[in-house]
C-alpha angles and dihedrals in degrees: 000000000000123000117238126210093262093054095257124125124246131192113262090227090061086090115080091217092062093050092048090050091050092049092048091049090051091050093049090052089047092052092045093051093047102045092119093056103074089134091076090072093066098043130141088006134352090239088075093060095102092046093049091050091047089051091057092053097045095048095077091050091050093047093049094049092047093051093044092048093049094050094043092050090049092053092046092052090050091050092050093048092047091049091052094053095079089052098047104035097063093055097080091041092052091046091050095048096044110110120211114249121237109234113207 
């Protein structure tokens, strides 16, 4: 958890730089583990070689944006719910304390 300026805690993956670093680290480990499998780039046909290489370079970007978007959406939902609490909580209290008027 990272401390924000107001003293609250934020998720470390709320920063796009952290998610890009994690995705690049995952891709490097993926390339390192699969060095012996160069044949996968030309399957099912050698014409797909550029597309398969492009896929390996776009995967980290896709992973980082997906993780960043998920965490950001989670924090936005929490902020919206917390901001709605002061509006919704007083309604039952007001309804309970409201006295019926005597109509004459």
